SEFIZA-3560 file (N, C-alpha, C; in Angstrom, 3 decimals):
REM SEFIZA-3560
<numar><xx>-104.701</xx><yy>-109.398</yy><zz>25.045</zz><atom>N</atom></numar>
<numar><xx>-104.793</xx><yy>-110.493</yy><zz>26.112</zz><atom>CA</atom></numar>
<numar><xx>-103.742</xx><yy>-111.314</yy><zz>25.912</zz><atom>C</atom></numar>
<numar><xx>-102.990</xx><yy>-111.534</yy><zz>24.958</zz><atom>N</atom></numar>
<numar><xx>-101.789</xx><yy>-112.385</yy><zz>24.757</zz><atom>CA</atom></numar>
<numar><xx>-100.742</xx><yy>-111.810</yy><zz>25.486</zz><atom>C</atom></numar>
<numar><xx>-100.418</xx><yy>-110.196</yy><zz>25.301</zz><atom>N</atom></numar>
<numar><xx>-99.379</xx><yy>-109.554</yy><zz>25.926</zz><atom>CA</atom></numar>
<numar><xx>-99.735</xx><yy>-109.712</yy><zz>27.550</zz><atom>C</atom></numar>
<numar><xx>-100.853</xx><yy>-109.687</yy><zz>27.935</zz><atom>N</atom></numar>
<numar><xx>-101.002</xx><yy>-109.997</yy><zz>29.360</zz><atom>CA</atom></numar>
<numar><xx>-100.680</xx><yy>-111.146</yy><zz>29.862</zz><atom>C</atom></numar>
<numar><xx>-100.929</xx><yy>-112.260</yy><zz>28.848</zz><atom>N</atom></numar>
<numar><xx>-100.640</xx><yy>-113.312</yy><zz>29.641</zz><atom>CA</atom></numar>
<numar><xx>-98.975</xx><yy>-113.734</yy><zz>29.348</zz><atom>C</atom></numar>
<numar><xx>-98.648</xx><yy>-113.104</yy><zz>28.356</zz><atom>N</atom></numar>
<numar><xx>-97.160</xx><yy>-113.207</yy><zz>28.352</zz><atom>CA</atom></numar>
<numar><xx>-96.354</xx><yy>-112.473</yy><zz>29.441</zz><atom>C</atom></numar>
<numar><xx>-96.789</xx><yy>-111.428</yy><zz>29.790</zz><atom>N</atom></numar>
<numar><xx>-96.342</xx><yy>-110.750</yy><zz>30.961</zz><atom>CA</atom></numar>
<numar><xx>-96.502</xx><yy>-111.538</yy><zz>32.223</zz><atom>C</atom></numar>
<numar><xx>-97.597</xx><yy>-112.432</yy><zz>32.551</zz><atom>N</atom></numar>
<numar><xx>-97.915</xx><yy>-112.928</yy><zz>33.497</zz><atom>CA</atom></numar>
<numar><xx>-96.744</xx><yy>-114.300</yy><zz>33.557</zz><atom>C</atom></numar>
<numar><xx>-96.665</xx><yy>-114.989</yy><zz>32.193</zz><atom>N</atom></numar>
<numar><xx>-95.960</xx><yy>-115.990</yy><zz>32.352</zz><atom>CA</atom></numar>
<numar><xx>-94.289</xx><yy>-115.606</yy><zz>32.701</zz><atom>C</atom></numar>
<numar><xx>-93.922</xx><yy>-114.433</yy><zz>32.115</zz><atom>N</atom></numar>
<numar><xx>-92.456</xx><yy>-114.204</yy><zz>32.549</zz><atom>CA</atom></numar>
<numar><xx>-92.455</xx><yy>-113.923</yy><zz>33.865</zz><atom>C</atom></numar>
<numar><xx>-93.269</xx><yy>-113.335</yy><zz>34.538</zz><atom>N</atom></numar>
<numar><xx>-93.309</xx><yy>-113.054</yy><zz>36.201</zz><atom>CA</atom></numar>
<numar><xx>-93.298</xx><yy>-114.424</yy><zz>36.746</zz><atom>C</atom></numar>
<numar><xx>-94.064</xx><yy>-115.355</yy><zz>36.350</zz><atom>N</atom></numar>
<numar><xx>-94.093</xx><yy>-116.594</yy><zz>37.110</zz><atom>CA</atom></numar>
<numar><xx>-93.047</xx><yy>-117.451</yy><zz>36.782</zz><atom>C</atom></numar>
<numar><xx>-92.339</xx><yy>-117.266</yy><zz>35.709</zz><atom>N</atom></numar>
<numar><xx>-90.830</xx><yy>-118.151</yy><zz>35.466</zz><atom>CA</atom></numar>
<numar><xx>-90.063</xx><yy>-117.517</yy><zz>36.135</zz><atom>C</atom></numar>
<numar><xx>-89.910</xx><yy>-116.221</yy><zz>36.382</zz><atom>N</atom></numar>
<numar><xx>-88.665</xx><yy>-115.574</yy><zz>37.232</zz><atom>CA</atom></numar>
<numar><xx>-88.960</xx><yy>-115.832</yy><zz>38.552</zz><atom>C</atom></numar>
<numar><xx>-90.045</xx><yy>-115.679</yy><zz>38.965</zz><atom>N</atom></numar>
<numar><xx>-90.160</xx><yy>-115.779</yy><zz>40.369</zz><atom>CA</atom></numar>
<numar><xx>-90.115</xx><yy>-117.363</yy><zz>40.876</zz><atom>C</atom></numar>
<numar><xx>-90.248</xx><yy>-118.424</yy><zz>39.941</zz><atom>N</atom></numar>
<numar><xx>-90.034</xx><yy>-119.556</yy><zz>40.161</zz><atom>CA</atom></numar>
<numar><xx>-88.464</xx><yy>-119.885</yy><zz>40.226</zz><atom>C</atom></numar>
<numar><xx>-87.650</xx><yy>-119.516</yy><zz>39.198</zz><atom>N</atom></numar>
<numar><xx>-86.378</xx><yy>-119.476</yy><zz>39.062</zz><atom>CA</atom></numar>
<numar><xx>-85.693</xx><yy>-118.818</yy><zz>40.209</zz><atom>C</atom></numar>
<numar><xx>-86.089</xx><yy>-117.665</yy><zz>40.579</zz><atom>N</atom></numar>
<numar><xx>-85.300</xx><yy>-117.191</yy><zz>42.108</zz><atom>CA</atom></numar>
<numar><xx>-85.698</xx><yy>-117.667</yy><zz>43.187</zz><atom>C</atom></numar>
<numar><xx>-87.166</xx><yy>-118.337</yy><zz>43.117</zz><atom>N</atom></numar>
<numar><xx>-87.598</xx><yy>-119.043</yy><zz>44.564</zz><atom>CA</atom></numar>
<numar><xx>-86.586</xx><yy>-120.320</yy><zz>44.831</zz><atom>C</atom></numar>
<numar><xx>-86.433</xx><yy>-120.985</yy><zz>43.774</zz><atom>N</atom></numar>
<numar><xx>-85.483</xx><yy>-122.213</yy><zz>43.735</zz><atom>CA</atom></numar>
<numar><xx>-84.298</xx><yy>-121.731</yy><zz>44.339</zz><atom>C</atom></numar>
<numar><xx>-83.773</xx><yy>-120.492</yy><zz>43.800</zz><atom>N</atom></numar>
<numar><xx>-82.381</xx><yy>-120.034</yy><zz>44.410</zz><atom>CA</atom></numar>
<numar><xx>-82.650</xx><yy>-119.593</yy><zz>45.725</zz><atom>C</atom></numar>
<numar><xx>-83.776</xx><yy>-119.329</yy><zz>46.328</zz><atom>N</atom></numar>
<numar><xx>-83.822</xx><yy>-118.872</yy><zz>47.488</zz><atom>CA</atom></numar>
<numar><xx>-83.293</xx><yy>-117.306</yy><zz>47.743</zz><atom>C</atom></numar>
<numar><xx>-83.801</xx><yy>-116.651</yy><zz>46.497</zz><atom>N</atom></numar>
<numar><xx>-83.459</xx><yy>-115.006</yy><zz>46.346</zz><atom>CA</atom></numar>
<numar><xx>-84.582</xx><yy>-114.382</yy><zz>46.116</zz><atom>C</atom></numar>
<numar><xx>-85.708</xx><yy>-114.213</yy><zz>46.651</zz><atom>N</atom></numar>
<numar><xx>-86.939</xx><yy>-113.611</yy><zz>46.494</zz><atom>CA</atom></numar>
<numar><xx>-86.592</xx><yy>-112.009</yy><zz>46.094</zz><atom>C</atom></numar>
<numar><xx>-85.478</xx><yy>-111.364</yy><zz>46.939</zz><atom>N</atom></numar>
<numar><xx>-85.534</xx><yy>-109.920</yy><zz>46.755</zz><atom>CA</atom></numar>
<numar><xx>-85.058</xx><yy>-109.685</yy><zz>45.332</zz><atom>C</atom></numar>
<numar><xx>-84.253</xx><yy>-110.485</yy><zz>44.681</zz><atom>N</atom></numar>
<numar><xx>-83.566</xx><yy>-110.333</yy><zz>43.268</zz><atom>CA</atom></numar>
<numar><xx>-84.761</xx><yy>-110.298</yy><zz>42.352</zz><atom>C</atom></numar>
<numar><xx>-85.729</xx><yy>-111.444</yy><zz>42.602</zz><atom>N</atom></numar>
<numar><xx>-86.977</xx><yy>-111.536</yy><zz>41.720</zz><atom>CA</atom></numar>
<numar><xx>-87.742</xx><yy>-110.314</yy><zz>41.745</zz><atom>C</atom></numar>
<numar><xx>-87.789</xx><yy>-109.546</yy><zz>43.206</zz><atom>N</atom></numar>
<numar><xx>-88.658</xx><yy>-108.520</yy><zz>43.070</zz><atom>CA</atom></numar>
<numar><xx>-87.888</xx><yy>-107.354</yy><zz>42.277</zz><atom>C</atom></numar>
<numar><xx>-86.619</xx><yy>-107.214</yy><zz>42.434</zz><atom>N</atom></numar>
<numar><xx>-85.952</xx><yy>-106.097</yy><zz>41.748</zz><atom>CA</atom></numar>
<numar><xx>-86.004</xx><yy>-106.332</yy><zz>40.145</zz><atom>C</atom></numar>
<numar><xx>-85.985</xx><yy>-107.542</yy><zz>39.632</zz><atom>N</atom></numar>
<numar><xx>-85.877</xx><yy>-107.609</yy><zz>38.358</zz><atom>CA</atom></numar>
<numar><xx>-87.279</xx><yy>-107.444</yy><zz>37.761</zz><atom>C</atom></numar>
<numar><xx>-88.189</xx><yy>-107.958</yy><zz>38.401</zz><atom>N</atom></numar>
<numar><xx>-89.693</xx><yy>-107.896</yy><zz>37.820</zz><atom>CA</atom></numar>
<numar><xx>-89.922</xx><yy>-106.694</yy><zz>37.929</zz><atom>C</atom></numar>
<numar><xx>-89.616</xx><yy>-105.724</yy><zz>39.183</zz><atom>N</atom></numar>
<numar><xx>-89.834</xx><yy>-104.302</yy><zz>39.187</zz><atom>CA</atom></numar>
<numar><xx>-89.321</xx><yy>-103.512</yy><zz>37.971</zz><atom>C</atom></numar>
<numar><xx>-87.957</xx><yy>-103.759</yy><zz>37.736</zz><atom>N</atom></numar>
<numar><xx>-87.154</xx><yy>-102.991</yy><zz>36.560</zz><atom>CA</atom></numar>
<numar><xx>-88.014</xx><yy>-103.131</yy><zz>35.286</zz><atom>C</atom></numar>
<numar><xx>-88.348</xx><yy>-104.579</yy><zz>35.132</zz><atom>N</atom></numar>
<numar><xx>-89.005</xx><yy>-104.752</yy><zz>33.650</zz><atom>CA</atom></numar>
<numar><xx>-90.468</xx><yy>-104.099</yy><zz>33.738</zz><atom>C</atom></numar>
<numar><xx>-91.149</xx><yy>-103.825</yy><zz>34.733</zz><atom>N</atom></numar>
<numar><xx>-92.382</xx><yy>-103.206</yy><zz>34.866</zz><atom>CA</atom></numar>
<numar><xx>-92.385</xx><yy>-101.836</yy><zz>34.636</zz><atom>C</atom></numar>
<numar><xx>-91.295</xx><yy>-101.251</yy><zz>35.536</zz><atom>N</atom></numar>
<numar><xx>-90.867</xx><yy>-99.740</yy><zz>35.204</zz><atom>CA</atom></numar>
<numar><xx>-90.531</xx><yy>-99.365</yy><zz>33.875</zz><atom>C</atom></numar>
<numar><xx>-89.573</xx><yy>-100.145</yy><zz>33.359</zz><atom>N</atom></numar>
<numar><xx>-89.094</xx><yy>-99.914</yy><zz>32.197</zz><atom>CA</atom></numar>
<numar><xx>-90.149</xx><yy>-100.239</yy><zz>30.852</zz><atom>C</atom></numar>
<numar><xx>-91.042</xx><yy>-101.077</yy><zz>31.142</zz><atom>N</atom></numar>
<numar><xx>-91.940</xx><yy>-101.144</yy><zz>30.081</zz><atom>CA</atom></numar>
<numar><xx>-93.121</xx><yy>-100.233</yy><zz>30.120</zz><atom>C</atom></numar>
<numar><xx>-93.616</xx><yy>-99.785</yy><zz>31.177</zz><atom>N</atom></numar>
<numar><xx>-94.428</xx><yy>-98.508</yy><zz>31.294</zz><atom>CA</atom></numar>
<numar><xx>-93.730</xx><yy>-97.310</yy><zz>30.585</zz><atom>C</atom></numar>
<numar><xx>-92.521</xx><yy>-96.925</yy><zz>30.816</zz><atom>N</atom></numar>
<numar><xx>-91.954</xx><yy>-95.903</yy><zz>30.306</zz><atom>CA</atom></numar>
<numar><xx>-91.559</xx><yy>-95.983</yy><zz>28.857</zz><atom>C</atom></numar>
<numar><xx>-91.058</xx><yy>-97.184</yy><zz>28.553</zz><atom>N</atom></numar>
<numar><xx>-90.919</xx><yy>-97.347</yy><zz>27.099</zz><atom>CA</atom></numar>
<numar><xx>-92.312</xx><yy>-97.001</yy><zz>26.210</zz><atom>C</atom></numar>
<numar><xx>-93.593</xx><yy>-97.755</yy><zz>26.829</zz><atom>N</atom></numar>
<numar><xx>-94.790</xx><yy>-97.517</yy><zz>26.274</zz><atom>CA</atom></numar>
<numar><xx>-94.963</xx><yy>-96.185</yy><zz>26.430</zz><atom>C</atom></numar>
<numar><xx>-95.027</xx><yy>-95.320</yy><zz>27.361</zz><atom>N</atom></numar>
<numar><xx>-95.255</xx><yy>-93.983</yy><zz>27.434</zz><atom>CA</atom></numar>
<numar><xx>-94.628</xx><yy>-93.027</yy><zz>26.401</zz><atom>C</atom></numar>
<numar><xx>-93.361</xx><yy>-93.574</yy><zz>26.176</zz><atom>N</atom></numar>
<numar><xx>-92.562</xx><yy>-92.573</yy><zz>25.399</zz><atom>CA</atom></numar>
<numar><xx>-92.903</xx><yy>-92.905</yy><zz>23.944</zz><atom>C</atom></numar>
<numar><xx>-93.440</xx><yy>-94.374</yy><zz>23.619</zz><atom>N</atom></numar>
<numar><xx>-94.110</xx><yy>-94.640</yy><zz>21.965</zz><atom>CA</atom></numar>
<numar><xx>-95.161</xx><yy>-94.192</yy><zz>21.783</zz><atom>C</atom></numar>
<numar><xx>-96.018</xx><yy>-93.900</yy><zz>22.870</zz><atom>N</atom></numar>
<numar><xx>-97.194</xx><yy>-93.179</yy><zz>22.725</zz><atom>CA</atom></numar>
<numar><xx>-97.203</xx><yy>-91.852</yy><zz>22.802</zz><atom>C</atom></numar>
<numar><xx>-96.085</xx><yy>-91.013</yy><zz>23.013</zz><atom>N</atom></numar>
<numar><xx>-95.887</xx><yy>-89.756</yy><zz>23.690</zz><atom>CA</atom></numar>
<numar><xx>-96.968</xx><yy>-89.239</yy><zz>24.641</zz><atom>C</atom></numar>
<numar><xx>-97.149</xx><yy>-90.069</yy><zz>25.404</zz><atom>N</atom></numar>
<numar><xx>-98.208</xx><yy>-89.967</yy><zz>26.388</zz><atom>CA</atom></numar>
<numar><xx>-97.658</xx><yy>-88.997</yy><zz>27.808</zz><atom>C</atom></numar>
<numar><xx>-96.187</xx><yy>-88.821</yy><zz>27.694</zz><atom>N</atom></numar>
<numar><xx>-95.768</xx><yy>-87.981</yy><zz>28.858</zz><atom>CA</atom></numar>
<numar><xx>-95.612</xx><yy>-86.526</yy><zz>28.560</zz><atom>C</atom></numar>
<numar><xx>-96.251</xx><yy>-86.201</yy><zz>27.190</zz><atom>N</atom></numar>
<numar><xx>-95.911</xx><yy>-84.700</yy><zz>26.910</zz><atom>CA</atom></numar>
<numar><xx>-97.515</xx><yy>-84.223</yy><zz>26.843</zz><atom>C</atom></numar>
<numar><xx>-97.771</xx><yy>-83.081</yy><zz>27.004</zz><atom>N</atom></numar>
<numar><xx>-99.037</xx><yy>-82.161</yy><zz>27.075</zz><atom>CA</atom></numar>
<numar><xx>-99.661</xx><yy>-82.105</yy><zz>25.678</zz><atom>C</atom></numar>
<numar><xx>-100.671</xx><yy>-81.935</yy><zz>25.583</zz><atom>N</atom></numar>
<numar><xx>-101.222</xx><yy>-81.865</yy><zz>24.348</zz><atom>CA</atom></numar>
<numar><xx>-100.919</xx><yy>-80.716</yy><zz>23.543</zz><atom>C</atom></numar>
<numar><xx>-100.462</xx><yy>-79.687</yy><zz>24.226</zz><atom>N</atom></numar>
<numar><xx>-100.268</xx><yy>-78.459</yy><zz>23.321</zz><atom>CA</atom></numar>
<numar><xx>-98.531</xx><yy>-78.388</yy><zz>23.030</zz><atom>C</atom></numar>
<numar><xx>-97.795</xx><yy>-79.392</yy><zz>23.697</zz><atom>N</atom></numar>
<numar><xx>-96.621</xx><yy>-79.458</yy><zz>23.450</zz><atom>CA</atom></numar>
<numar><xx>-96.117</xx><yy>-80.017</yy><zz>21.943</zz><atom>C</atom></numar>
<numar><xx>-95.054</xx><yy>-79.592</yy><zz>21.532</zz><atom>N</atom></numar>
<numar><xx>-94.595</xx><yy>-80.223</yy><zz>20.173</zz><atom>CA</atom></numar>
<numar><xx>-94.405</xx><yy>-81.621</yy><zz>20.407</zz><atom>C</atom></numar>
<numar><xx>-94.423</xx><yy>-82.420</yy><zz>19.324</zz><atom>N</atom></numar>
<numar><xx>-94.136</xx><yy>-83.806</yy><zz>19.250</zz><atom>CA</atom></numar>
<numar><xx>-92.729</xx><yy>-84.070</yy><zz>19.622</zz><atom>C</atom></numar>
<numar><xx>-92.274</xx><yy>-84.782</yy><zz>20.486</zz><atom>N</atom></numar>
<numar><xx>-91.159</xx><yy>-85.078</yy><zz>20.786</zz><atom>CA</atom></numar>
<numar><xx>-90.391</xx><yy>-86.189</yy><zz>19.888</zz><atom>C</atom></numar>
<numar><xx>-91.274</xx><yy>-87.167</yy><zz>19.764</zz><atom>N</atom></numar>
<numar><xx>-90.882</xx><yy>-88.545</yy><zz>19.008</zz><atom>CA</atom></numar>
<numar><xx>-90.716</xx><yy>-88.048</yy><zz>17.430</zz><atom>C</atom></numar>
<numar><xx>-90.136</xx><yy>-89.140</yy><zz>16.938</zz><atom>N</atom></numar>
<numar><xx>-90.228</xx><yy>-89.225</yy><zz>15.317</zz><atom>CA</atom></numar>
<numar><xx>-91.374</xx><yy>-89.453</yy><zz>14.888</zz><atom>C</atom></numar>
<numar><xx>-91.851</xx><yy>-88.845</yy><zz>14.105</zz><atom>N</atom></numar>
<numar><xx>-93.126</xx><yy>-89.353</yy><zz>13.212</zz><atom>CA</atom></numar>
<numar><xx>-93.276</xx><yy>-90.709</yy><zz>12.677</zz><atom>C</atom></numar>
<numar><xx>-92.364</xx><yy>-91.123</yy><zz>12.185</zz><atom>N</atom></numar>
<numar><xx>-92.195</xx><yy>-92.488</yy><zz>11.818</zz><atom>CA</atom></numar>
<numar><xx>-92.258</xx><yy>-93.568</yy><zz>12.592</zz><atom>C</atom></numar>
<numar><xx>-91.766</xx><yy>-93.288</yy><zz>14.010</zz><atom>N</atom></numar>
<numar><xx>-91.993</xx><yy>-94.135</yy><zz>15.059</zz><atom>CA</atom></numar>
<numar><xx>-93.542</xx><yy>-94.087</yy><zz>15.733</zz><atom>C</atom></numar>
<numar><xx>-94.215</xx><yy>-92.836</yy><zz>15.743</zz><atom>N</atom></numar>
<numar><xx>-95.470</xx><yy>-92.935</yy><zz>15.984</zz><atom>CA</atom></numar>
<numar><xx>-96.447</xx><yy>-93.526</yy><zz>15.024</zz><atom>C</atom></numar>
<numar><xx>-96.087</xx><yy>-93.320</yy><zz>13.635</zz><atom>N</atom></numar>
<numar><xx>-96.914</xx><yy>-94.195</yy><zz>12.592</zz><atom>CA</atom></numar>
<numar><xx>-96.801</xx><yy>-95.562</yy><zz>12.767</zz><atom>C</atom></numar>
<numar><xx>-95.572</xx><yy>-96.144</yy><zz>13.036</zz><atom>N</atom></numar>
<numar><xx>-95.246</xx><yy>-97.636</yy><zz>13.483</zz><atom>CA</atom></numar>
<numar><xx>-96.083</xx><yy>-98.017</yy><zz>14.643</zz><atom>C</atom></numar>
<numar><xx>-96.157</xx><yy>-97.147</yy><zz>15.704</zz><atom>N</atom></numar>
<numar><xx>-96.881</xx><yy>-97.462</yy><zz>16.763</zz><atom>CA</atom></numar>
<numar><xx>-98.244</xx><yy>-97.667</yy><zz>16.668</zz><atom>C</atom></numar>
<numar><xx>-98.820</xx><yy>-96.817</yy><zz>15.802</zz><atom>N</atom></numar>
<numar><xx>-100.296</xx><yy>-96.673</yy><zz>15.453</zz><atom>CA</atom></numar>
<numar><xx>-100.599</xx><yy>-97.971</yy><zz>14.577</zz><atom>C</atom></numar>
<numar><xx>-99.678</xx><yy>-98.615</yy><zz>13.736</zz><atom>N</atom></numar>
<numar><xx>-99.741</xx><yy>-99.567</yy><zz>12.756</zz><atom>CA</atom></numar>
<numar><xx>-99.868</xx><yy>-100.905</yy><zz>13.705</zz><atom>C</atom></numar>
<numar><xx>-98.616</xx><yy>-100.906</yy><zz>14.587</zz><atom>N</atom></numar>
<numar><xx>-98.531</xx><yy>-102.240</yy><zz>15.310</zz><atom>CA</atom></numar>
<numar><xx>-99.107</xx><yy>-102.411</yy><zz>16.441</zz><atom>C</atom></numar>
<numar><xx>-99.684</xx><yy>-100.877</yy><zz>17.245</zz><atom>N</atom></numar>
<numar><xx>-100.099</xx><yy>-100.876</yy><zz>18.366</zz><atom>CA</atom></numar>
<numar><xx>-98.929</xx><yy>-101.394</yy><zz>19.600</zz><atom>C</atom></numar>
<numar><xx>-97.817</xx><yy>-101.029</yy><zz>19.320</zz><atom>N</atom></numar>
<numar><xx>-96.752</xx><yy>-101.660</yy><zz>20.152</zz><atom>CA</atom></numar>
<numar><xx>-96.615</xx><yy>-101.050</yy><zz>21.666</zz><atom>C</atom></numar>
<numar><xx>-96.961</xx><yy>-99.797</yy><zz>21.896</zz><atom>N</atom></numar>
<numar><xx>-97.095</xx><yy>-99.511</yy><zz>22.977</zz><atom>CA</atom></numar>
<numar><xx>-97.953</xx><yy>-99.938</yy><zz>23.986</zz><atom>C</atom></numar>
<numar><xx>-99.097</xx><yy>-100.399</yy><zz>23.430</zz><atom>N</atom></numar>
<numar><xx>-99.981</xx><yy>-100.914</yy><zz>24.519</zz><atom>CA</atom></numar>
<numar><xx>-99.548</xx><yy>-102.586</yy><zz>24.529</zz><atom>C</atom></numar>
<numar><xx>-98.896</xx><yy>-102.995</yy><zz>23.582</zz><atom>N</atom></numar>
<numar><xx>-98.524</xx><yy>-104.497</yy><zz>23.825</zz><atom>CA</atom></numar>
<numar><xx>-97.337</xx><yy>-104.419</yy><zz>24.908</zz><atom>C</atom></numar>
<numar><xx>-96.208</xx><yy>-103.486</yy><zz>24.808</zz><atom>N</atom></numar>
<numar><xx>-95.330</xx><yy>-103.259</yy><zz>25.947</zz><atom>CA</atom></numar>
<numar><xx>-95.826</xx><yy>-102.968</yy><zz>27.269</zz><atom>C</atom></numar>
<numar><xx>-96.879</xx><yy>-102.089</yy><zz>27.339</zz><atom>N</atom></numar>
<numar><xx>-97.422</xx><yy>-101.791</yy><zz>28.569</zz><atom>CA</atom></numar>
<numar><xx>-98.178</xx><yy>-102.920</yy><zz>29.297</zz><atom>C</atom></numar>
<numar><xx>-98.832</xx><yy>-103.620</yy><zz>28.513</zz><atom>N</atom></numar>
<numar><xx>-99.660</xx><yy>-104.738</yy><zz>28.985</zz><atom>CA</atom></numar>
<numar><xx>-98.702</xx><yy>-106.327</yy><zz>29.330</zz><atom>C</atom></numar>
<numar><xx>-97.613</xx><yy>-105.924</yy><zz>28.645</zz><atom>N</atom></numar>
<numar><xx>-96.617</xx><yy>-107.247</yy><zz>28.998</zz><atom>CA</atom></numar>
<numar><xx>-95.767</xx><yy>-106.698</yy><zz>30.387</zz><atom>C</atom></numar>
<numar><xx>-95.688</xx><yy>-105.380</yy><zz>30.821</zz><atom>N</atom></numar>
<numar><xx>-94.821</xx><yy>-104.986</yy><zz>31.916</zz><atom>CA</atom></numar>
<numar><xx>-95.708</xx><yy>-105.002</yy><zz>32.947</zz><atom>C</atom></numar>
<numar><xx>-96.909</xx><yy>-104.575</yy><zz>32.677</zz><atom>N</atom></numar>
<numar><xx>-97.944</xx><yy>-104.730</yy><zz>33.694</zz><atom>CA</atom></numar>
<numar><xx>-98.164</xx><yy>-105.629</yy><zz>34.849</zz><atom>C</atom></numar>
<numar><xx>-98.147</xx><yy>-107.049</yy><zz>34.562</zz><atom>N</atom></numar>
<numar><xx>-98.084</xx><yy>-107.960</yy><zz>35.621</zz><atom>CA</atom></numar>
<numar><xx>-96.752</xx><yy>-107.942</yy><zz>36.131</zz><atom>C</atom></numar>
<numar><xx>-95.754</xx><yy>-107.863</yy><zz>35.695</zz><atom>N</atom></numar>
<numar><xx>-94.412</xx><yy>-107.753</yy><zz>36.356</zz><atom>CA</atom></numar>
<numar><xx>-94.302</xx><yy>-106.438</yy><zz>37.582</zz><atom>C</atom></numar>
<numar><xx>-94.999</xx><yy>-105.553</yy><zz>37.161</zz><atom>N</atom></numar>
<numar><xx>-94.856</xx><yy>-104.306</yy><zz>38.012</zz><atom>CA</atom></numar>
<numar><xx>-95.961</xx><yy>-104.483</yy><zz>39.290</zz><atom>C</atom></numar>
<numar><xx>-97.108</xx><yy>-105.070</yy><zz>39.192</zz><atom>N</atom></numar>
<numar><xx>-97.866</xx><yy>-105.604</yy><zz>40.037</zz><atom>CA</atom></numar>
<numar><xx>-97.416</xx><yy>-106.748</yy><zz>40.841</zz><atom>C</atom></numar>
<numar><xx>-96.923</xx><yy>-107.770</yy><zz>40.296</zz><atom>N</atom></numar>
<numar><xx>-96.196</xx><yy>-108.798</yy><zz>41.069</zz><atom>CA</atom></numar>
<numar><xx>-95.117</xx><yy>-108.309</yy><zz>41.900</zz><atom>C</atom></numar>
<numar><xx>-94.288</xx><yy>-107.506</yy><zz>41.434</zz><atom>N</atom></numar>
<numar><xx>-93.030</xx><yy>-106.869</yy><zz>42.140</zz><atom>CA</atom></numar>
<numar><xx>-93.714</xx><yy>-106.179</yy><zz>43.370</zz><atom>C</atom></numar>
<numar><xx>-94.637</xx><yy>-105.321</yy><zz>43.303</zz><atom>N</atom></numar>
<numar><xx>-95.470</xx><yy>-104.732</yy><zz>44.273</zz><atom>CA</atom></numar>
<numar><xx>-95.882</xx><yy>-105.569</yy><zz>45.468</zz><atom>C</atom></numar>
<numar><xx>-96.453</xx><yy>-106.547</yy><zz>44.944</zz><atom>N</atom></numar>
<numar><xx>-96.900</xx><yy>-107.682</yy><zz>45.875</zz><atom>CA</atom></numar>
<numar><xx>-95.895</xx><yy>-108.276</yy><zz>46.473</zz><atom>C</atom></numar>
<numar><xx>-94.730</xx><yy>-108.544</yy><zz>45.914</zz><atom>N</atom></numar>
<numar><xx>-93.646</xx><yy>-109.180</yy><zz>46.601</zz><atom>CA</atom></numar>
<numar><xx>-92.958</xx><yy>-108.105</yy><zz>47.646</zz><atom>C</atom></numar>
<numar><xx>-93.126</xx><yy>-106.754</yy><zz>47.295</zz><atom>N</atom></numar>
<numar><xx>-92.463</xx><yy>-105.759</yy><zz>48.166</zz><atom>CA</atom></numar>
<numar><xx>-93.305</xx><yy>-105.877</yy><zz>49.362</zz><atom>C</atom></numar>
<numar><xx>-94.571</xx><yy>-105.871</yy><zz>49.219</zz><atom>N</atom></numar>
<numar><xx>-95.638</xx><yy>-105.852</yy><zz>50.579</zz><atom>CA</atom></numar>
<numar><xx>-95.632</xx><yy>-107.011</yy><zz>51.218</zz><atom>C</atom></numar>
<numar><xx>-95.176</xx><yy>-108.266</yy><zz>50.735</zz><atom>N</atom></numar>
<numar><xx>-95.144</xx><yy>-109.543</yy><zz>51.504</zz><atom>CA</atom></numar>
<numar><xx>-93.669</xx><yy>-109.549</yy><zz>52.058</zz><atom>C</atom></numar>
//
């Protein structure tokens, strides 16, 4: 839950900063990049982009670290509000 709140806080601060500069398009681009990069990094840490029968691409030490720290879920939850906010800015 802390990660989701942190991601929302990052989005709100970036949106406020670029809204004061009257450049919402740049806010949409930056938050979108943060969102997509976070989802991709979280997926690679979890090795979720490979099939169950494929050999493990990632290093076993990284996979063990991810299981201990739950890092991939934190990264995805931090990036998710930015991705959703960027899509909302794109629609508006």
